[in-house]
N, C-alpha and C positions, 0 to 999 in steps of 0.2 A: 645469471645474476638477477635478471628481472623476475624470473620465476620465484627465486628465493625471496626477493623483496616483496613480491605480491603475497606469498604465503605468510611472511612475517606480518604484513599489513592486515591480512584477513584475521590472523590470530589475535593481533592487538585489538581490532575492532570487536571481535567476539568476546574477548576478556572485558572490554569496556562495557559492552552490552549487558553481559551477565552481572557485572558489578553494579550498574545502574539499577537493574531489575532487582537485585538482592537488596539494595537500599530501599526501594519502593515497597517491598513486601515485608520489611522488618516490623515486628509487632510494636504497639505503643509502649513507651517506657524504656525502649532500648536505643541508646544514642548511636549516631553514625560513628564510624571509626575515627573521624576527625575530632571527636569530643569524648570526654569522660565526665559523668555526672555522679556526684556523691549522694549520700543519704540526705533526705530533706527533713528539716526540723522547722517548727513554728515557734515564734516567740510566745504566742498564746492562741487559743482557739475560742476566745470570748468575743463578744460583739465589739466592733470598732476597727480602728486601723491597726493591723498587725503586720508582721514580716515573716517571710519564709527565709530559711538559711540553708545553703548548700554550696558545695564546691564544684566548679566547672573547670576542666582542663582542656586547653587547646593543644591537641596532639600534632598540629601541623607546623610547618615552617612559615605560615602566612599569618598576617594580622587578621583577626576575626571580629566581626560585629555581631553581638548576640542580643536579641530582644526576648525578654521574659514576659509572658502574659499569665496573669493569675485570674481565674474565674471562680466565683462563688455563686452557686445556683441552688435556690430552694425549690422544693417540690412538695405537693401534698397539702398545701394550705390554701385558703382563699386568696392569700397574697403570696406570690412567689417571686420575690426580688432576685435580681441578677446583677452582680458587680464584676466588671472586668477592669484590670489595671495593667499598665505596660511600663516596663523598666528597661533601660538600654545600657549595655556594657561593651567595653572594648577589651579584647584579650590578645595580648602579644603572643608571638610564636612560642609554643611550648610552655605558656604561662598557666599556672593553676591559681584560680582566684575564687574567693568566697563572695557569693552573690547574696544580696539582701533585698529581694523584690517586695513591694508592698502587697498586702492582702487585706481587702476591705470586706468585713463581715457585717452585713446589715442586721438590724435588730428584729429577727424573725424567729418563729418557732417551727419545729418540724425537722425534716431531713434536708441536709445541705451537702452538696458535692463540691469539694474544692479541687480544682485541677490546675496543675502547673504545666505550661507549655513553653518550650524553648525553640527559638528560630535562629537559623544562620542566615543573616540578612546582608545585603550589599550596602544599604543605607538605612539608618534607623528612622529616617523621615518617611520611608516608603511604607505602604501597607504590607502586612505579613501575608505570605502565600502558603497554601498547604504543602507545596513542594519544598519549602524552606524549613519546615518543622523537623527537628531531629530528636525531640524528646517530649514525652507526655506522661504525666503521672497523676492519677486521681486519688482523692481521699474522701471518705464519707464520715459525717458527724451528725448527730441528732441533738437538737436543742429542745429540752423538755420545758413545759410550762410550770413555773414555780407555784407552790400551793397558794400563795397570797395573790397571785395574778389570775388564777383560775376563774374567779367571778367576773373578770373583765374580758374574757375571751369567748363567752357564750354567744355573743351577738356580733355580727359583722358591722363594722363602722365604715360608712361611705362619705366621700368628700366630692366637691364639684368635679365635673368632667375636666380632664387634662391635669388638674391639680393633683388628683390622687395617683397619677402615674409618675409624678416626679419622685426622685429618690428621697426627698424629704419626707414623703408620705407613703411610699410604696411597700412599707413593711409594717408588721403588726405592732411592734413596740411604739412606733411613731404615732399610731392612732390611739393606742391605749394611753400613751403619755398625755394626750389631750384630756382624757377623763381624769387622770390622776392629778394633773395640774388644776383642773377645775374644782377638785376637791380640796385644794389648798395644800397639797403635799409638797415637801421640799425635795430638792434633787437627791439629797442623801437618803431620804425615806424611800424614794422611788427606786434608787439603785439597790437598796437592801431588799425591797420587795421583789424586784426583777432579777436579783442576783447578777447584776451587771456592774461594770466598773463605774465609779462615780464620775470619772472624767468623761466617759461615754454619754452619760445622762446629762451632765452639764453642757456638753457640746450640743446635744439635741435641744435642750432648753434655750440655749443662746440662739440657735437657728430660728426657733419660733419667735423669740423676742425681736431678732433682727428683721424678720419678715413682717412683723406687726401683727402676728396671730395671737400673741400672748403679751400681756403687760404685767408689771409688778407694782403692787400698791399695798402699803401697810405691811410689808414684809412677806406677802404671799403673792402667788401668781393668779392671773385671771385671764380667761379666754376673751378675745375681742370679737368673737363671732358666736352665733347661736349653736349650741349643742342640743340636738333634737332627740329626745328619748323615744323609746318604743311607744310608750303611752301617748306621747304627743303626736308621734308619726301616725299612729293608728287613727287618732281622732281627726288629724288633718287630711289623711288619705280619704276618709269617708266624704269629707267636704270636696276634695279634688274630684272624686268619682261623680258626685252629684253635679258639680259644675260641668264636668265633661258631658254628662247626659244632656244637660240643658243647652250647652254650646253646640253639640253635634246636631241637635234638633233645629236650633236657630240657623246654623249654616245650611243644613239640608233644605229648610224652607226658603232660604234666600238665594239658593243657586239659580233659580230662574231669573232673578234680578241681576245676578252676575252676568248671565248671557245677554240680557237686554242692554245692560250698561255697556258691555264690550261692543255690541253692535252699534250703539250710538257713538261711541268713541271712534270706531272705524269710519263711520259715515261722516263724522266731523273732521276727519283727518288727524285726530290726536294720536291714533295708533295706526301703524302701517298695515295695509291690506295683506302684505306678504308676511305670513306667520314665521318665516325664517329670516326676516330682516334683522340680523344680529345687532346692528348698531342703533336700532330703534329701541328706546327705553320702555316701550309698552308692549312689545311682542311677547313678553313673558306671560301676558294675560291669556294667550292662547293655550297655556299649559296650567290648568287649574291646580294640580297637585303642589307645585312649588309656591303658587300664589296663596293657597289656603294654609299650607304647613308653615312656610317660612315668613311670608309677608303679613298674612292676616293674624295667625296665632301668635307670632313673636314680634315682628316689626310694629304691628299696630296694637293688638290687645296686650301682648306681653309688656310692652312699654307702659301702657295705661295701668297695668296691675303692679308692676315691679317698681318703676321709678315715678309713676303717676303722670309725669309730664316731660322729664328730661329724656334725652336719647339713651337707649339701652346699650351702653358701651361696656359690656361685661368684660371682654378681654382686650380692650383698648390699652395700648401702652405696654403690653407684655407679649413675648413670643409664646407660642403654644407648648414649646418644649420646657420652658421655665415659667409656666403659667402661674402668675401671682395676682390674685384678685381679692385683696383684703376686704373691699367694700361688698363683695358678693360671696364671701366665704361662709361655709356652713359645714357641720358634721351631723350625720343622722344615723341612728342605730336601726337594725332590723333587716338589712340586706336589700336585694333587688326589688322585692315587692313594694318597697316604699320609695323607689327612685324612678324618675323619668329616664328615657333613653335617647332624648334628643340633644342636639348641640346647636347653640346659637352664639355667634360672636359678631360684634360690629366695631369697626375701626374708623376713626375720624382722622382726616388729613386735609387741613386747610378748609376748603369749601366742599369737599367731596367725602364720601365714605364708602366703605366696603362691608358687605354682610356675608358671612359664611354660615351655612346651615346644613345640618344633617339629621335625617330622621333616625339615624343611629350615630353613636359617638364615633367619629372617624379615628383611624389609626394613623399616626404620623411618624415620619422618619426624621430623627434629630441629628444623626451623625455622631461623631465622636467629640468629646470635650465640650458639649453644649453648656454645661454648668460653668466651666472655667471661662469660656468665651463670654458668657453673660456677665460674670464677675469683673472681667477686664474691660467691659463696655463694648465688646465686639459684637457685630451682628451675627445672630444665629441663623444659619440657612436651613430652615426646616421645610418639609414638604409632605404631601399626602401620599400614602402608599397607593399602589396601582388600583386596588379594589375601591378606594375611597376618593378617587380624583373627582372633584366637583364639576358639574356642568355650569358653564358661565353664562350670565345674562347681564345686559346693560339695564339699568333701572332709572326711569324717570318718574319720580313720585307724583308729579302733576298729572301724568297720564294714568298712573295706577291707582291713585287715591280714590277716584269715584267708584271703582269696583270694590275696594276695601270698605268704603262707606256702605255700599249696597249689601255686602256680606254681613256687615256689623249691625244692621238694624235689629234692635232688641238685645244686643250683647252687652252694651256698656252698663246697663243696670245690673246685669248678672255679675259682671266683674266688680262693680262697686260694692254690691251686697256681700260678695265673697270676701273681698278685702277686709271688711269690718268683722266678719265672722272669724276669719283667720287671725286677726288681731286679738280677738277675745281668747282664742285658743292659746296663742303665744303668751299672753300675759297671765293666763290661768296656770301655765306651766313654768312660771318664774322668770320669763324674759322681760326686761325693762320696756322693750318696744318691739314692734314687728320690723325686723331689720330687712335690708335688701337681700341678704343671704337667704333668710328663711322664705322670703317671697319668691326668689329665684328657684329654690328647691321645689316649692309648692307648684309653681307655674310649669316647670318641666314635667312634673307628675301629671298635672291636669291636661297639658297640651298633648302628652303622649297618649293618654286615654282618649282624648277627643279625636285625634287623628286616626287612631285604630278603629274607633266606632264608625267614622266616616268611610274608611276603606271597606270595613266589613259590610256596611250598608250599600256599598256601590256608589256613594255620592261622589267620591273621587277615586281615581285609579293611580296607584303608585307609579311615579315617573322615573325612569332610569334607575340609578343606584340610590336615589333618595338624598344625594349630596349636591348642594347648589351654592354658587357664588354670585353675588350681585355687586356690580360697580355702578355707583350713582352717576347720572348725567342730568343736565338740564337742557331740554330740547327747545323750549320756547313755544311749543305747540299748545293749543287749547286756550 
């Protein structure tokens, strides 16, 4: 009897093993035996919020929880937005139910792949796991550029770091919309030109209005920030390159004074003799690269050029996932050649502040539902990806300022002269004034060229991954 029981047990285990392996090797698009999935239809395949429709049958005697994920992913464009949505359903035993999950199609041109994923989950609040997926079906569609929009897609349009990665701006239509609105076109006109639903365009315009990037006056729309044409960008870039030549020479000539001033600060006890004393706010001075790149070019000179006197609080009051910087907003045509690659943010909190700097624009992890969380007033927990984790320093400006002053001998006059020359360029190209946004764009371009020349000449050596974080302290020394 025991032998029979053992044989039956081995047989059952073998059947279970083969069954599990058969499920794991089923091709995509084929549901597990517990479910049947009908043909998938879409309400529309135009830009905007659409729905998919299909029937799912629970073939078991158990209550089932099903999560549907829809993904829309563009490829082949200079902007390749990706949208994922999740919908949750409960299926009773042996129930057949029509599911209507949302599908968000961003306003982009080129090839898009729409994929429907179905997961058999235990709890709809849990993250979905690959082993829970029982169905996957891709669809491909191409969005062609309408004839009336062709003149607007010739040149790449760039926005400030982080801002351009937000779903409000990560697609081609959102950026073309800025030009069309600046031309005084109505939502109906734009919808007809783009062959888009009027409701989609109206929603996009409302978003720009709500964010303060567009205002309506005398029945027409107007951008609240500078739109920099290629002609203006070309002229301003020549000025930025000329400034970078002069600044690089000034910094190179002042580096001996940097060393002498640091030695004096160490002798006076204003900076710790231990270069690794983390809690000393002056030991960053032992590392010239972050001092020159982040503190001199941005904290010191950048402030003098962009805000003239006020603290340079570019991203203060906004998280980097929902970056909203109307005071420093800009749009520029022409692509990478007209844009700097550095990132600078400063946050003020009571009597202290934090500076975040990168010689490359960092990639951040926003998690899910970061837009909804911001709308609800919840804190968005964002973080740097592993490659861009910044090195941390404490910063005592009383200890650091003498070195910045030594580096800056001869630089202030260059900055002052450049400011007025850029102002002439801006007014020449139709701007009412030289805004913070245009100054910010220009300074990033100039600072990027300056730092590259310093590295190429061997004046400074790149430190770490080029990403740094500074937290202010007051030591009372000196």
